[in-house]
C-alpha positions as a printed NumPy array, in Angstrom:
array([[  0.   ,   0.   ,   0.   ],
       [  1.087,   3.585,  -0.62 ],
       [  2.248,   5.873,   2.145],
       [  0.297,   8.791,   0.633],
       [ -3.126,  10.122,   1.595],
       [ -5.845,   7.492,   1.507],
       [ -9.538,   7.569,   2.341],
       [-10.39 ,   5.94 ,   5.698],
       [-11.595,   2.349,   5.513],
       [-10.134,   1.612,   2.098],
       [ -8.951,  -1.949,   1.602],
       [ -7.824,  -2.536,  -1.979],
       [ -7.45 ,  -6.099,  -3.155],
       [ -4.641,  -7.086,  -5.489],
       [ -5.699,  -7.701,  -9.074],
       [ -8.435,  -5.07 ,  -9.144],
       [ -8.807,  -2.916, -12.242],
       [ -6.734,   0.238, -12.336],
       [ -8.375,   3.427, -11.135],
       [ -7.554,   6.345, -13.417],
       [ -8.657,   9.928, -12.847],
       [ -8.648,  12.544, -15.575],
       [ -8.678,  15.988, -13.947],
       [ -9.554,  18.901, -16.228],
       [ -9.855,  22.471, -14.96 ],
       [-12.97 ,  24.314, -16.103],
       [-12.122,  27.371, -18.25 ],
       [ -8.877,  27.618, -16.319],
       [ -7.625,  31.035, -17.418],
       [-11.047,  32.58 , -16.828],
       [-11.232,  30.894, -13.428],
       [ -7.851,  32.382, -12.533],
       [ -9.059,  35.841, -13.517],
       [-12.077,  35.365, -11.273],
       [ -9.779,  34.496,  -8.398],
       [ -8.291,  37.97 ,  -8.433],
       [-11.501,  39.674,  -9.572],
       [-14.389,  38.003,  -7.713],
       [-16.864,  40.415,  -9.334],
       [-16.341,  38.488, -12.583],
       [-18.101,  35.436, -11.13 ],
       [-21.113,  34.583, -13.278],
       [-20.116,  37.114, -15.941],
       [-18.946,  36.371, -19.519],
       [-15.133,  36.393, -19.389],
       [-12.797,  36.159, -22.38 ],
       [ -9.046,  35.763, -21.942],
       [ -6.968,  36.473, -25.015],
       [ -4.844,  38.915, -26.924],
       [ -5.408,  41.527, -29.597],
       [ -8.646,  43.06 , -28.312],
       [ -7.259,  46.477, -27.411],
       [ -8.056,  49.368, -29.821],
       [ -5.55 ,  49.515, -32.653],
       [ -4.588,  45.839, -32.417],
       [ -5.564,  43.676, -35.363],
       [ -4.237,  40.192, -34.637],
       [ -5.13 ,  38.085, -31.643],
       [ -6.94 ,  34.997, -30.455],
       [ -9.156,  33.757, -27.656],
       [ -7.214,  31.655, -25.168],
       [-10.172,  30.807, -22.925],
       [-13.855,  31.719, -22.887],
       [-16.003,  31.161, -19.819],
       [-19.186,  29.164, -20.218],
       [-21.185,  32.389, -20.056],
       [-19.136,  33.775, -22.97 ],
       [-19.572,  30.556, -24.942],
       [-23.315,  31.141, -24.95 ],
       [-22.578,  34.09 , -27.251],
       [-20.556,  31.909, -29.635],
       [-17.095,  32.788, -28.312],
       [-14.67 ,  29.84 , -28.408],
       [-11.022,  29.062, -27.713],
       [ -8.605,  29.724, -30.624],
       [-11.189,  31.977, -32.26 ],
       [ -9.862,  35.201, -33.822],
       [-10.389,  38.008, -31.359],
       [-12.093,  40.101, -34.043],
       [-14.805,  37.466, -34.377],
       [-15.172,  37.206, -30.598],
       [-15.673,  40.974, -30.33 ],
       [-18.379,  40.842, -32.982],
       [-20.288,  38.233, -30.988],
       [-19.552,  39.644, -27.549],
       [-18.489,  43.321, -27.386],
       [-16.396,  44.522, -24.465],
       [-18.226,  45.735, -21.372],
       [-16.059,  48.863, -21.251],
       [-17.355,  49.902, -24.684],
       [-21.008,  49.906, -23.688],
       [-20.958,  53.604, -22.828],
       [-19.797,  54.448, -26.364],
       [-22.542,  52.475, -28.096],
       [-26.124,  53.353, -27.188],
       [-27.352,  50.218, -28.96 ],
       [-25.514,  47.924, -26.516],
       [-26.821,  46.715, -23.175],
       [-24.773,  45.282, -20.324],
       [-26.286,  41.862, -20.91 ],
       [-24.852,  41.831, -24.455],
       [-21.261,  42.478, -23.403],
       [-18.436,  40.682, -21.644],
       [-15.171,  41.228, -19.817],
       [-11.9  ,  40.834, -21.734],
       [ -8.617,  40.201, -19.959],
       [ -5.051,  39.76 , -21.28 ],
       [ -3.245,  36.454, -20.893],
       [ -1.132,  36.448, -17.721],
       [  0.658,  33.111, -17.889],
       [  2.975,  33.708, -14.974],
       [ -0.059,  34.185, -12.747],
       [ -1.771,  31.139, -14.225],
       [  1.374,  29.075, -13.626],
       [  1.302,  30.089,  -9.981],
       [ -2.315,  28.962,  -9.655],
       [ -1.59 ,  25.753, -11.565],
       [  1.318,  25.   ,  -9.241],
       [ -1.137,  24.841,  -6.354],
       [ -3.336,  22.401,  -8.258],
       [ -0.336,  20.324,  -9.286],
       [  0.836,  20.051,  -5.688],
       [ -2.539,  18.615,  -4.661],
       [ -2.563,  16.146,  -7.554],
       [  0.874,  14.821,  -6.685],
       [ -0.175,  14.576,  -3.058],
       [ -3.237,  12.516,  -3.975],
       [ -1.619,  10.109,  -6.453],
       [  1.592,   8.151,  -6.79 ],
       [  1.677,   8.595, -10.585],
       [  0.637,  11.827, -12.335],
       [  0.846,  12.57 , -16.047],
       [  0.584,  16.307, -16.595],
       [ -0.868,  16.905, -20.035],
       [ -1.011,  20.697, -19.887],
       [ -1.28 ,  23.543, -17.417],
       [ -4.909,  22.611, -16.71 ],
       [ -5.174,  18.866, -17.373],
       [ -3.678,  15.693, -15.898],
       [ -4.144,  11.949, -15.503],
       [ -3.761,  10.285, -12.102],
       [ -3.316,   6.597, -11.322],
       [ -4.796,   6.228,  -7.834],
       [ -5.027,   2.434,  -7.8  ],
       [ -2.851,   2.26 ,  -4.683],
       [ -4.728,   5.059,  -2.917],
       [ -8.346,   3.966,  -3.04 ],
       [-10.73 ,   1.212,  -4.194],
       [-13.552,   1.071,  -6.711],
       [-16.14 ,   0.869,  -3.932],
       [-15.237,   4.411,  -2.858],
       [-13.671,   5.806,  -6.045],
       [-16.348,   8.487,  -6.377],
       [-15.611,   9.674,  -2.836],
       [-11.882,   9.822,  -3.545],
       [-12.462,  11.844,  -6.725],
       [-14.721,  14.238,  -4.835],
       [-12.005,  14.568,  -2.207],
       [ -9.585,  15.683,  -4.956],
       [-12.12 ,  18.141,  -6.369],
       [-12.939,  19.597,  -2.966],
       [ -9.282,  20.06 ,  -2.054],
       [ -8.609,  21.962,  -5.274],
       [-11.65 ,  24.173,  -4.799],
       [-10.913,  24.807,  -1.143],
       [ -7.153,  25.27 ,  -1.303],
       [ -6.712,  26.848,  -4.741],
       [-10.106,  28.308,  -5.54 ],
       [-10.764,  26.864,  -9.017],
       [-13.177,  24.138, -10.084],
       [-12.216,  20.999, -11.97 ],
       [-14.168,  18.257, -13.673],
       [-13.075,  14.687, -13.023],
       [-13.616,  11.476, -14.933],
       [-12.911,   8.14 , -13.221],
       [-12.473,   4.934, -15.212],
       [-10.245,   1.864, -15.501],
       [ -8.643,   3.273, -18.701],
       [ -7.124,   6.595, -19.689],
       [ -9.32 ,   7.101, -22.748],
       [-12.576,   6.431, -20.872],
       [-11.511,   8.708, -18.002],
       [-10.781,  11.492, -20.499],
       [-14.231,  11.187, -22.059],
       [-15.911,  10.946, -18.65 ],
       [-14.358,  14.218, -17.447],
       [-16.217,  16.079, -20.217],
       [-19.608,  14.61 , -19.335],
       [-20.901,  17.016, -16.705],
       [-18.783,  20.129, -17.168],
       [-18.405,  22.431, -15.395],
       [-17.618,  21.088, -11.911],
       [-18.503,  17.583, -13.048],
       [-17.781,  14.132, -11.682],
       [-18.471,  11.011, -13.751],
       [-17.456,   7.512, -12.638],
       [-17.29 ,   4.637, -15.14 ],
       [-16.748,   1.401, -13.253],
       [-15.063,  -1.764, -14.534],
       [-17.462,  -3.724, -16.708],
       [-19.36 ,  -0.543, -17.648],
       [-16.885,   1.022, -20.051],
       [-18.257,  -0.411, -23.287],
       [-21.876,   0.361, -22.419],
       [-20.808,   3.882, -21.384],
       [-19.112,   4.464, -24.724],
       [-21.682,   2.734, -26.945],
       [-24.168,   5.612, -27.508],
       [-21.495,   8.292, -27.991],
       [-21.112,   9.884, -31.401],
       [-17.809,   9.002, -33.049],
       [-16.502,  12.563, -32.569],
       [-16.437,  11.972, -28.829],
       [-14.112,   8.982, -29.004],
       [-10.673,   9.798, -27.651],
       [ -8.303,  10.712, -30.492],
       [-10.985,  11.194, -33.163],
       [-10.874,  14.562, -34.919],
       [-13.312,  15.991, -37.467],
       [-11.547,  14.461, -40.487],
       [-11.519,  10.968, -39.011],
       [-15.125,  11.391, -37.832],
       [-16.178,  12.256, -41.373],
       [-14.402,   9.176, -42.697],
       [-16.071,   6.967, -40.107],
       [-19.488,   8.384, -40.943],
       [-18.741,   7.777, -44.597],
       [-18.328,   4.116, -43.661],
       [-21.745,   4.176, -41.976],
       [-20.289,   4.302, -38.458],
       [-22.14 ,   6.92 , -36.416],
       [-21.512,   5.849, -32.812],
       [-18.874,   4.139, -30.719],
       [-21.065,   1.019, -30.746],
       [-20.949,   1.018, -34.559],
       [-17.149,   1.196, -34.495],
       [-16.966,  -1.524, -31.839],
       [-19.137,  -3.816, -33.971],
       [-17.311,  -3.075, -37.226],
       [-14.896,  -5.416, -38.964],
       [-11.465,  -4.374, -37.613],
       [ -9.895,  -5.343, -40.933],
       [-11.914,  -2.664, -42.727],
       [-10.826,  -0.073, -40.188],
       [ -7.202,  -1.096, -40.579],
       [ -7.474,  -0.931, -44.371],
       [ -8.847,   2.615, -44.149],
       [ -6.759,   4.038, -41.288],
       [ -3.728,   1.759, -40.991],
       [ -2.599,   0.801, -37.493],
       [ -4.716,   3.615, -36.097],
       [ -7.811,   1.785, -37.318],
       [ -7.166,  -1.041, -34.883],
       [ -6.672,   1.519, -32.12 ],
       [-10.039,   3.104, -32.932],
       [-11.659,  -0.327, -32.818],
       [-10.091,  -1.157, -29.453],
       [-10.912,   2.219, -27.895],
       [-14.556,   1.961, -29.004],
       [-14.727,  -1.389, -27.209],
       [-13.231,   0.125, -24.063],
       [ -9.878,  -1.582, -24.507],
       [ -6.945,   0.659, -23.625],
       [ -3.918,  -0.808, -21.849],
       [ -1.85 ,   2.391, -21.713],
       [ -0.333,   3.093, -18.339],
       [ -0.384,   6.519, -16.695],
       [  3.225,   7.61 , -16.931],
       [  4.902,  10.96 , -16.258],
       [  4.889,  12.952, -19.444],
       [  7.95 ,  12.96 , -21.672],
       [  8.864,  15.895, -23.807],
       [  6.668,  16.405, -26.904],
       [  7.979,  15.92 , -30.435],
       [  5.979,  18.792, -31.889],
       [  3.533,  21.572, -31.084],
       [  0.548,  22.406, -33.259],
       [ -2.567,  24.553, -33.218],
       [ -5.525,  24.244, -35.58 ],
       [ -8.745,  26.115, -36.186],
       [-11.743,  25.428, -38.437],
       [-13.946,  27.976, -40.209],
       [-17.722,  27.853, -39.898],
       [-17.785,  27.321, -43.667],
       [-15.132,  27.029, -46.377],
       [-13.415,  30.382, -46.928],
       [-11.984,  31.58 , -50.245],
       [-11.027,  35.195, -49.465],
       [ -7.302,  35.506, -48.574],
       [ -7.705,  38.045, -45.751],
       [ -9.509,  35.93 , -43.122],
       [ -7.24 ,  32.971, -43.837],
       [ -4.046,  34.98 , -43.435],
       [ -5.382,  36.418, -40.187],
       [ -6.092,  32.915, -38.921],
       [ -2.593,  31.719, -39.876],
       [ -1.085,  34.676, -37.991],
       [ -3.212,  33.867, -34.958],
       [ -2.243,  30.192, -34.987],
       [  1.439,  30.938, -35.577],
       [  1.51 ,  33.299, -32.6  ],
       [ -0.231,  30.741, -30.395],
       [  2.033,  27.807, -31.266],
       [  5.221,  29.897, -30.984],
       [  4.047,  31.133, -27.602],
       [  3.505,  27.572, -26.439],
       [  7.015,  26.601, -27.538],
       [  8.443,  29.492, -25.553],
       [  6.383,  28.557, -22.489],
       [  7.608,  24.966, -22.759],
       [ 11.207,  26.144, -23.158],
       [ 11.588,  24.589, -26.614],
       [ 13.543,  25.544, -29.707],
       [ 12.38 ,  24.277, -33.109],
       [ 13.911,  23.455, -36.458],
       [ 10.785,  22.991, -38.577],
       [  7.773,  25.194, -39.254],
       [  4.762,  23.72 , -41.03 ],
       [  1.254,  24.663, -42.095],
       [ -1.793,  22.535, -42.735],
       [ -4.751,  23.374, -44.963],
       [ -7.912,  21.304, -45.268],
       [ -9.75 ,  21.943, -48.523],
       [-13.244,  20.701, -49.441],
       [-14.415,  18.081, -49.052],
       [-11.753,  17.091, -46.477],
       [ -8.451,  16.898, -48.325],
       [ -5.469,  17.524, -46.077],
       [ -2.355,  19.301, -47.357],
       [  0.804,  20.103, -45.4  ],
       [  3.838,  22.214, -46.225],
       [  7.009,  22.418, -44.146],
       [ 10.288,  24.29 , -44.083],
       [ 13.294,  23.097, -42.125],
       [ 15.983,  25.353, -40.686],
       [ 19.625,  24.391, -40.248],
       [ 19.593,  25.227, -36.551],
       [ 17.127,  25.396, -33.645],
       [ 15.466,  28.771, -33.114],
       [ 13.06 ,  30.634, -30.879],
       [ 11.565,  33.438, -32.951],
       [  7.774,  33.967, -33.047],
       [  8.069,  36.563, -35.826],
       [  9.959,  34.089, -38.   ],
       [  7.283,  31.459, -37.351],
       [  4.629,  33.877, -38.593],
       [  6.671,  34.817, -41.68 ],
       [  7.358,  31.242, -42.667],
       [  3.813,  30.105, -41.959],
       [  2.375,  32.858, -44.152],
       [  4.797,  32.054, -46.96 ],
       [  4.059,  28.332, -46.8  ],
       [  0.346,  29.072, -46.745],
       [  0.465,  31.352, -49.786],
       [ -0.421,  28.688, -52.342],
       [ -3.745,  28.251, -50.517],
       [ -4.466,  31.99 , -50.331],
       [ -7.073,  31.889, -53.105],
       [ -8.297,  28.317, -52.587],
       [-11.338,  27.394, -50.542],
       [-10.173,  26.248, -47.108],
       [-12.156,  24.675, -44.286],
       [ -9.431,  24.43 , -41.667],
       [ -5.915,  25.716, -41.021],
       [ -3.091,  24.666, -38.747],
       [  0.445,  25.686, -37.837],
       [  3.016,  23.243, -36.483],
       [  6.504,  23.398, -34.965],
       [  8.598,  20.224, -35.053],
       [ 12.107,  18.883, -34.488],
       [ 12.078,  20.348, -30.992],
       [ 15.083,  20.838, -28.758],
       [ 14.818,  21.685, -25.086],
       [ 18.309,  21.675, -23.593],
       [ 19.499,  24.787, -25.417],
       [ 16.279,  26.765, -25.063],
       [ 17.521,  28.838, -22.159],
       [ 20.622,  29.847, -24.136],
       [ 19.202,  30.76 , -27.478],
       [ 17.027,  33.675, -28.482],
       [ 17.164,  35.329, -31.881],
       [ 18.092,  38.974, -32.194],
       [ 16.749,  39.197, -35.711],
       [ 16.791,  37.668, -39.15 ],
       [ 17.328,  38.783, -42.709],
       [ 14.437,  38.813, -45.111],
       [ 12.913,  35.333, -45.13 ],
       [ 12.798,  35.196, -48.934],
       [ 16.385,  36.332, -49.498],
       [ 17.961,  32.881, -49.37 ],
       [ 20.541,  34.136, -46.874],
       [ 21.648,  32.483, -43.646],
       [ 21.845,  34.358, -40.382],
       [ 23.551,  33.186, -37.187],
       [ 21.76 ,  33.202, -33.86 ],
       [ 23.385,  33.545, -30.455],
       [ 24.645,  29.978, -30.265],
       [ 26.149,  30.078, -33.737],
       [ 23.561,  28.028, -35.656],
       [ 22.095,  29.363, -38.863],
       [ 18.807,  29.446, -40.67 ],
       [ 18.836,  27.812, -44.083],
       [ 16.284,  29.623, -46.233],
       [ 16.065,  26.846, -48.83 ],
       [ 12.733,  25.156, -48.876],
       [ 12.396,  21.553, -47.656],
       [  8.73 ,  20.739, -47.964],
       [  6.811,  17.565, -47.435],
       [  3.445,  17.401, -49.177],
       [  0.986,  14.878, -47.789],
       [ -1.67 ,  15.29 , -50.44 ],
       [ -5.023,  13.73 , -49.686],
       [ -5.378,  11.696, -46.546],
       [ -8.095,  10.655, -44.165],
       [ -5.999,  11.102, -41.017],
       [ -5.222,  14.214, -38.99 ],
       [ -1.636,  15.165, -39.823],
       [ -0.945,  17.191, -36.722],
       [ -0.879,  15.544, -33.295]])
């Protein structure tokens, strides 16, 4: 038995199914803002960048549930968010606006959010022997040695209550014997939700879910599955696995297993990622260049910011464009040395995207790959020559950028290209 905190009266028998918790903070950035501004409780709150007068490029990082009722979503261009939910401070300048039609906008303050997240993380590590931190606001816990299935719901509520009481933010928790089922369960009753899927119940829990809700299924894969006549997890579970493998390769077998509740992955501390990516879909296919370029700029800024937060340098910048019906195209450019330069990411992403500027596009993405972490604290770029010049420019640690294009074109595919 573990020496860590354990609920009274718990006697766990060897051989029992694993007990996995997926803990997901509810609108974390907005919740943090409400911690320091309690008057924002119950109000529409949008956290992002680019909403100040005179700024033209920015994106929504987090939208509270109240803001989502107005159609504001994460990764949405800030200009679109402002159209759907004007700022509260502007109500005095527009007689046609009422307070109920406006919201509160706040800039991203990641250092503050990291401080809040550190408090949550401390509780998670205190409540579990094994924690896999997925992001600043999401983690898996293996609590098999801390509790038993007979009281798993009480243990999960104990975790939730500690976070609310000691940190001040709410989280939703899914409990299941597998990571994928726990992930899905945590989304079931958001916000402040708790859903427990016990051993023997996983397949029946998954069965009625639409294929989009299966762990690891994106919109492109969902469309392919529906094209095969598979609408729900039960349909996938009952399908011929050979057909899924023929269509999706090895991932097809994984989809089949996950739909049947079979997932033998262990909760392990997270290793360093191989790439960072950010994607965003349009409400309908867009042909005009302007909105697409704005979206690429937004995504490039977001993914470069994540790399900097993670302390990563990168050697490859890529873009992804999904054209109707759902054809996926990727373009990449590799550099001769690792860099940390958000402006360069934007320049390269826009250049790589240019061939799609006048084509109808449903979805866009920007990706950074070939990551390096050890040198991140040493290397920052002072500046670069014109990206189209073909020149090379040294950075502080002596590496250079090779301006020659090295692209990989995926063409049409049914699988999401970005992780």
